[in-house]
C-alpha positions as CSV (number, residue, x, y, z in Angstrom):
1,M,-1.7,29.2,-30.5
2,G,-4.7,28.5,-28.3
3,M,-4.6,25.0,-29.1
4,M,-1.0,24.8,-27.6
5,M,-1.9,26.8,-24.4
6,T,-5.1,24.0,-23.8
7,T,-2.9,21.1,-24.4
8,K,-0.1,22.7,-22.0
9,Q,-2.4,22.8,-19.4
10,S,-3.8,19.8,-19.6
11,S,-0.8,18.1,-19.3
12,Q,0.5,19.7,-16.2
13,P,-2.1,18.3,-14.1
14,Q,-0.8,15.2,-15.5
15,T,2.9,16.2,-14.6
16,V,2.1,16.6,-11.3
17,A,0.7,13.9,-10.5
18,Y,3.5,11.6,-12.1
19,V,5.8,13.5,-9.8
20,I,3.8,13.1,-6.6
21,A,3.6,8.9,-7.8
22,A,6.5,8.8,-8.4
23,V,7.8,10.2,-4.7
24,L,5.7,8.6,-3.1
25,A,6.6,4.9,-4.5
26,V,10.2,6.1,-4.5
27,I,9.4,6.5,-0.4
28,L,6.8,3.8,0.1
29,G,9.7,1.5,-1.5
30,I,12.3,2.5,0.3
31,R,10.7,2.1,3.8
32,F,9.6,-1.2,2.5
33,V,13.1,-2.5,1.6
34,F,14.5,-1.1,4.4
35,F,12.2,-2.6,7.1
36,A,12.8,-5.7,5.4
37,I,16.0,-5.7,5.0
38,V,17.0,-3.9,9.3
39,S,13.8,-6.5,10.3
40,G,14.9,-9.5,9.0
41,L,19.1,-8.6,9.9
42,G,17.4,-8.2,13.6
43,F,15.7,-11.7,13.5
44,L,18.6,-13.5,12.2
45,L,20.4,-11.9,15.0
46,M,18.2,-13.4,17.6
47,F,19.5,-17.1,17.0
48,I,22.5,-15.0,18.8
49,P,21.9,-16.8,22.1
50,A,23.6,-13.3,24.3
51,V,21.6,-11.3,21.0
52,R,18.8,-12.9,22.2
53,T,18.8,-12.3,26.1
54,F,19.6,-9.2,25.2
55,M,16.2,-8.5,23.2
56,T,14.4,-10.5,25.8
57,Q,15.5,-8.1,28.8
58,Q,15.4,-5.3,26.2
59,L,11.3,-5.9,25.6
60,A,11.6,-6.5,29.6
61,D,12.2,-3.2,30.7
62,A,9.6,-1.6,28.0
63,G,6.9,-3.4,29.8
64,M,6.6,-5.9,27.1
65,T,7.2,-9.5,29.5
66,S,3.7,-11.1,27.9
67,A,4.3,-10.4,24.4
68,T,6.1,-13.8,23.3
69,E,8.0,-14.1,20.2
70,W,5.4,-15.3,18.0
71,E,3.3,-11.7,18.4
72,I,6.1,-10.0,18.1
73,L,6.6,-12.3,14.2
74,L,3.4,-12.0,13.5
75,F,2.8,-8.2,14.3
76,W,6.4,-7.8,11.8
77,L,4.1,-9.9,9.4
78,I,1.2,-8.0,9.4
79,I,3.7,-4.4,9.1
80,L,5.2,-5.9,6.5
81,I,2.2,-6.9,4.0
82,M,0.5,-3.4,5.0
83,L,3.7,-1.6,4.0
84,G,4.4,-3.7,1.2
85,S,0.6,-2.7,0.6
86,R,1.4,0.8,0.2
87,F,4.3,0.6,-1.9
88,L,2.1,-1.8,-4.8
89,M,-0.7,0.7,-4.5
90,A,2.0,3.9,-4.7
91,Y,3.9,1.6,-7.8
92,S,0.6,1.2,-9.7
93,L,-0.6,5.2,-9.4
94,F,2.7,5.5,-10.8
95,K,2.7,3.2,-13.5
96,I,-0.6,5.0,-14.1
97,T,0.1,8.5,-14.2
98,D,2.8,7.3,-16.2
99,N,0.2,5.3,-19.2
100,S,-1.6,8.2,-18.8
101,R,0.9,10.4,-19.6
102,R,1.8,8.7,-22.4
103,S,-1.1,6.7,-24.2
104,S,-5.1,7.0,-23.6
105,F,-6.1,7.6,-19.7
106,F,-8.3,5.1,-20.4
107,S,-6.4,1.8,-21.6
108,T,-5.8,-2.3,-20.5
109,E,-2.7,-1.2,-18.6
110,N,-5.0,1.5,-16.6
111,V,-7.0,-1.0,-15.6
112,A,-4.4,-3.5,-14.6
113,Q,-2.7,-1.3,-12.3
114,L,-6.5,0.0,-11.0
115,K,-7.1,-3.2,-10.5
116,V,-3.5,-3.9,-8.4
117,I,-4.6,-0.6,-6.6
118,L,-7.9,-2.6,-5.3
119,I,-6.6,-5.4,-4.9
120,S,-3.5,-4.3,-2.5
121,Y,-6.3,-2.0,-0.9
122,A,-8.5,-4.9,0.4
123,V,-5.0,-6.8,1.2
124,F,-4.2,-3.7,2.9
125,A,-7.2,-2.7,5.1
126,L,-8.2,-6.5,5.8
127,V,-4.5,-6.8,7.4
128,Q,-5.2,-3.8,9.1
129,Y,-8.6,-5.2,10.4
130,I,-6.2,-8.0,11.8
131,G,-4.2,-5.9,13.5
132,V,-7.1,-3.8,15.5
133,I,-8.5,-7.2,16.4
134,L,-5.2,-9.1,17.4
135,N,-4.0,-5.7,19.5
136,Q,-7.6,-5.7,21.7
137,F,-6.7,-9.5,22.7
138,T,-2.5,-8.7,23.5
139,H,-2.5,-4.8,24.0
140,F,1.2,-5.0,21.8
141,S,0.7,-1.2,20.3
142,N,-2.0,1.1,21.1
143,V,-0.8,3.7,18.6
144,F,-0.1,1.4,15.0
145,F,-3.6,0.4,14.4
146,S,-6.2,2.7,15.4
147,N,-10.1,1.5,14.8
148,E,-11.3,4.6,13.6
149,S,-10.4,4.3,10.1
150,L,-12.0,0.9,9.3
151,I,-15.0,2.4,8.0
152,T,-12.5,4.7,5.8
153,N,-11.5,1.9,4.3
154,G,-14.6,0.0,3.4
155,L,-15.4,3.4,1.7
156,I,-12.4,4.4,0.1
157,W,-12.3,1.0,-1.3
158,T,-15.5,1.3,-3.0
159,I,-14.9,4.2,-4.5
160,I,-11.6,2.3,-5.8
161,Y,-14.3,-0.2,-7.5
162,V,-16.4,1.7,-8.5
163,A,-13.7,3.5,-10.2
164,Y,-12.4,0.3,-11.4
165,L,-15.9,-0.7,-12.6
166,A,-16.2,2.5,-14.8
167,F,-12.3,2.5,-16.0
168,K,-13.4,-1.4,-16.7
169,S,-16.9,-0.6,-18.6
170,R,-14.6,2.1,-20.7
171,V,-12.2,-0.1,-21.8
172,E,-14.4,-2.5,-23.2
173,A,-16.5,-0.1,-25.0
174,P,-15.6,0.7,-27.7
175,S,-14.1,-2.9,-28.6
176,E,-18.2,-3.5,-28.3
177,E,-19.1,-1.2,-30.8
178,K,-16.3,-2.5,-33.3
179,G,-17.4,-6.2,-33.4
180,N,-20.5,-4.4,-33.6
């Protein structure tokens, strides 16, 4: 009886983490797909001269007279990459929690998913930094790209990297012992 309670309690946090990761993956996936579809349709509509004139007028009315189409495309690409990176991180987190519920937490699949999180977060931090630098030159947005989180991004990336190394060494250690 005591063993069952311990097992049930230890799996309860995993279930909570699994549900949170699933919800995050779904929300971020929907945001990514919705942004890609809507903005893709918007860019296709820009080939219609009347729509293009209307959008240029709307940008001018919003005070964005100096924004060129290339700047808008560049910032659209930055946002798309950042949303995609967030989705990949959330999906990999979901896969890690799913794998850990079914098998060992320190498995090769989880190491691979942690590597995806590490790469996605590095891409996210780098693209965010590029967005901050470009924003300082273009003054395109003063809300979305903030300079405050750059140190935090580096810290979080380092934490994920250390966790990745710990996972990797934990997974490789039993296979090295079997070889001896």
